[in-house]
VOTISE-393864 format. One record per residue (C-alpha): z, x, y; residue in three letters. Coordinates in steps of 0.02 Angstrom, whole numbers, plus 50000, padded with zeros to 5 digits. Each point is the difference from the previous one (the first is absolute). Example, Ala and Ser with C-alpha at 12.3 -4.5 7.8 and 13.67 -1.06 7.14 Angstrom:
// residues 2
    c3    c1    c2   r
 50390 50615 49775 Ala
 49967 50069 50172 Ser
***
This chain:
// residues 261
    c3    c1    c2   r
 54934 55039 54744 Unk
 49868 49986 49854 Unk
 49923 49857 50094 Unk
 49932 50104 50120 Unk
 49843 50014 50053 Unk
 49977 49837 49921 Unk
 49873 49863 49920 Unk
 49839 50047 50003 Unk
 50004 50189 50048 Unk
 49884 50086 49863 Unk
 50090 50138 49899 Unk
 49969 50166 50054 Unk
 49918 49951 50174 Unk
 50182 50011 50096 Unk
 50130 50174 50032 Unk
 50180 49967 50041 Unk
 50044 50156 50099 Unk
 50157 50034 50071 Unk
 50063 50061 50168 Unk
 50110 50031 50117 Unk
 50065 49912 50176 Unk
 50126 50099 50096 Unk
 50066 50067 49826 Unk
 49996 49810 49926 Unk
 49867 49978 49852 Unk
 49870 49901 50028 Unk
 49880 49937 49867 Unk
 49816 49950 50031 Unk
 49835 49917 49883 Unk
 49854 50110 50049 Unk
 49837 49911 49974 Unk
 49815 50056 50028 Unk
 49919 50136 50071 Unk
 49972 50042 50171 Unk
 49829 49956 50084 Unk
 49905 50009 50175 Unk
 50148 49836 50050 Unk
 50180 50008 50032 Unk
 50120 49995 49878 Unk
 50100 49872 49972 Unk
 50197 49991 49997 Unk
 50080 49848 49926 Unk
 50189 49958 50037 Unk
 50066 49832 49913 Unk
 50134 49868 50055 Unk
 50170 49997 49956 Unk
 49971 50158 49901 Unk
 49920 49925 49839 Unk
 49813 50122 49999 Unk
 49935 49914 49824 Unk
 49929 49834 50092 Unk
 49903 50124 50105 Unk
 49892 50082 49854 Unk
 49845 49864 49964 Unk
 49969 50041 50189 Unk
 50030 50184 49970 Unk
 49884 50016 49866 Unk
 49829 49928 50094 Unk
 50031 50099 50149 Unk
 50010 50133 49873 Unk
 49841 49980 49981 Unk
 49944 50057 50178 Unk
 50132 50109 50076 Unk
 50165 50100 49918 Unk
 50147 49876 50019 Unk
 50178 50040 50019 Unk
 50137 49870 49965 Unk
 50153 50058 50029 Unk
 50171 49962 49933 Unk
 50132 49955 50124 Unk
 50134 49956 50050 Unk
 49979 50077 49806 Unk
 50144 49881 49917 Unk
 50093 50054 49845 Unk
 50163 49969 49928 Unk
 50045 49897 50097 Unk
 49974 50097 50174 Unk
 49850 50074 50098 Unk
 49980 50172 49970 Unk
 49836 50054 50139 Unk
 50054 49934 50148 Unk
 50130 49861 50047 Unk
 49945 49846 49979 Unk
 49978 49912 50186 Unk
 49835 49951 50082 Unk
 50019 50188 50134 Unk
 50047 50085 49847 Unk
 49843 49974 49891 Unk
 49902 50025 50152 Unk
 50081 50149 50046 Unk
 49989 50059 49832 Unk
 49802 49991 49995 Unk
 49967 50083 50169 Unk
 50135 50124 49908 Unk
 49880 50035 49856 Unk
 49835 50002 50086 Unk
 50047 50120 50119 Unk
 50076 50111 49883 Unk
 49831 50004 49886 Unk
 49902 50010 50152 Unk
 49926 49860 49948 Unk
 49850 49926 50143 Unk
 49878 49865 49992 Unk
 50090 49909 49903 Unk
 49986 49809 50004 Unk
 50194 49894 49989 Unk
 50030 49868 49898 Unk
 50142 49888 49988 Unk
 50027 49829 49904 Unk
 50138 49890 50055 Unk
 50143 50103 50062 Unk
 49875 50161 49963 Unk
 49916 49912 50140 Unk
 50150 50003 50115 Unk
 50036 50178 49951 Unk
 49824 50082 50030 Unk
 50006 49927 50186 Unk
 50157 50110 50008 Unk
 49921 50144 49928 Unk
 49819 49969 50115 Unk
 50118 50014 50129 Unk
 50074 50168 49973 Unk
 49853 50094 49934 Unk
 49828 49905 50058 Unk
 49903 50177 50017 Unk
 50010 49993 49816 Unk
 49923 49835 49967 Unk
 49805 49932 50001 Unk
 50087 49819 49985 Unk
 50124 49888 49959 Unk
 49990 49846 49865 Unk
 50134 49892 50029 Unk
 50000 49864 49865 Unk
 50103 49843 49971 Unk
 50072 50074 50169 Unk
 50219 49925 49971 Unk
 50048 49888 50071 Unk
 49943 49876 50105 Unk
 50121 49967 50152 Unk
 50029 49806 49905 Unk
 50083 50085 49868 Unk
 50111 50124 50052 Unk
 50167 49931 49908 Unk
 50053 49959 49847 Unk
 49974 49812 49973 Unk
 49844 49993 50065 Unk
 49944 50152 49898 Unk
 50049 49907 49865 Unk
 49923 49871 50028 Unk
 49832 50089 50068 Unk
 50024 50108 49810 Unk
 49999 49835 49912 Unk
 49813 49936 50044 Unk
 49926 50179 49988 Unk
 50090 50037 49853 Unk
 49913 49846 49903 Unk
 49849 50080 50050 Unk
 50043 50176 49927 Unk
 49924 50051 49808 Unk
 50132 50022 49890 Unk
 49877 50146 49936 Unk
 50125 50096 50161 Unk
 50164 49985 49930 Unk
 50000 50144 49883 Unk
 49897 50107 50137 Unk
 50153 49973 50108 Unk
 50150 49964 49903 Unk
 50051 50188 49915 Unk
 50000 50049 50175 Unk
 50115 49861 50079 Unk
 50109 50019 49837 Unk
 49995 50197 50041 Unk
 50071 49957 50189 Unk
 50154 49915 49888 Unk
 49941 49840 50133 Unk
 50110 50033 50130 Unk
 49906 50141 50078 Unk
 49830 49867 49993 Unk
 50115 49886 50095 Unk
 50061 50141 50108 Unk
 49822 50049 50035 Unk
 49954 49799 50047 Unk
 50137 49963 50114 Unk
 49963 50168 50098 Unk
 49803 49937 50004 Unk
 50044 49835 50058 Unk
 50074 50091 50157 Unk
 49851 50091 50039 Unk
 49862 49934 50116 Unk
 49849 50089 49963 Unk
 49894 49937 50134 Unk
 50114 50099 50138 Unk
 49899 50156 49916 Unk
 49862 49899 49988 Unk
 49950 50022 50184 Unk
 50038 50168 50011 Unk
 49866 50056 49846 Unk
 49853 50128 50062 Unk
 49899 50000 49826 Unk
 49898 49885 49916 Unk
 50090 49865 49917 Unk
 49946 49875 49861 Unk
 50111 49866 49964 Unk
 49992 49881 49816 Unk
 50086 49883 49959 Unk
 49988 49845 49868 Unk
 49942 49824 50049 Unk
 50155 49928 49915 Unk
 50127 50134 50045 Unk
 50155 49941 50089 Unk
 50079 50137 50071 Unk
 49841 50061 50067 Unk
 49912 49850 50043 Unk
 49822 50019 50055 Unk
 50022 49957 50204 Unk
 50176 50140 49982 Unk
 49889 50120 49931 Unk
 49844 49940 50139 Unk
 50118 50014 50128 Unk
 50043 50191 49938 Unk
 49850 50052 50004 Unk
 49977 49942 50151 Unk
 50139 50093 50086 Unk
 49960 50160 49888 Unk
 49802 49994 50082 Unk
 49955 50000 49813 Unk
 49901 49881 49868 Unk
 50071 49848 49895 Unk
 49946 49946 49829 Unk
 50071 49857 49895 Unk
 49963 50010 49822 Unk
 50041 49864 49865 Unk
 50165 49993 49912 Unk
 50164 50024 50069 Unk
 50126 50144 50062 Unk
 49952 50116 49849 Unk
 49798 49929 50023 Unk
 49955 50212 49964 Unk
 50069 49965 49803 Unk
 49890 49851 49955 Unk
 49880 50042 50135 Unk
 49968 50189 50010 Unk
 49805 50009 49996 Unk
 50019 49897 50176 Unk
 50143 50087 50036 Unk
 49901 50158 49976 Unk
 49835 49932 50069 Unk
 50094 49978 50159 Unk
 50069 50169 49995 Unk
 49856 50089 49978 Unk
 49897 49926 50113 Unk
 50152 50045 50126 Unk
 50001 50185 49952 Unk
 49817 50010 50018 Unk
 49991 49946 50158 Unk
 50131 50095 50077 Unk
 49914 50171 49908 Unk
 49844 49968 50083 Unk
 49937 50131 50152 Unk
 50007 49915 50141 Unk
 49837 49957 50085 Unk
***
């Protein structure tokens, strides 16, 4: 996918790496260097990592950041793992365990937020914190017609520049892959996992996000005994407002990394 790592990524600052999960290939986009703050691992929504690049570039200024390309769309299929919330969540857990990675802040956006909550229940001991950004879906939006209505109002507030950041991934899914993933995500119930989380949690959403509106984000944060921050923008608020997303993330990570009084 030539568009990855996405618009606005400075040449030479990213490393495209390859790893495997259970013998299946997975691509990683890595930037930044380790610091005294935890590494941040990012998981995109619907397997389209390009739109996370502006946010990841900011994170790379204060710690190491890795963007996982899961489920790994390529030529009409998912190469790295099953294209479901449970499949992606399990793959992230297996990847963390295989590399013996610990003290990681795991961040998921959109369906990625659903998946990382699965990961957090499987390997909580490997995480320093969990970030649910634009966590889909508000229960009131779970249904094809309701999702279309929410989508119309939400997409009207998104930026056209996002299209080239996500389109290559969607094309590589063959279309049916993304639709199948979306259908699976609509049947998922992240609120049932939120109350089981036993680690620091930050929930982020956009003020005009119709898929994960502020009231829903606050509810999830309450169930997880976490904090909630509302950003400017809509569902993909991290793309046009990476500075605001980064500030909220950095503040939370610093709090989580601070020694107990």
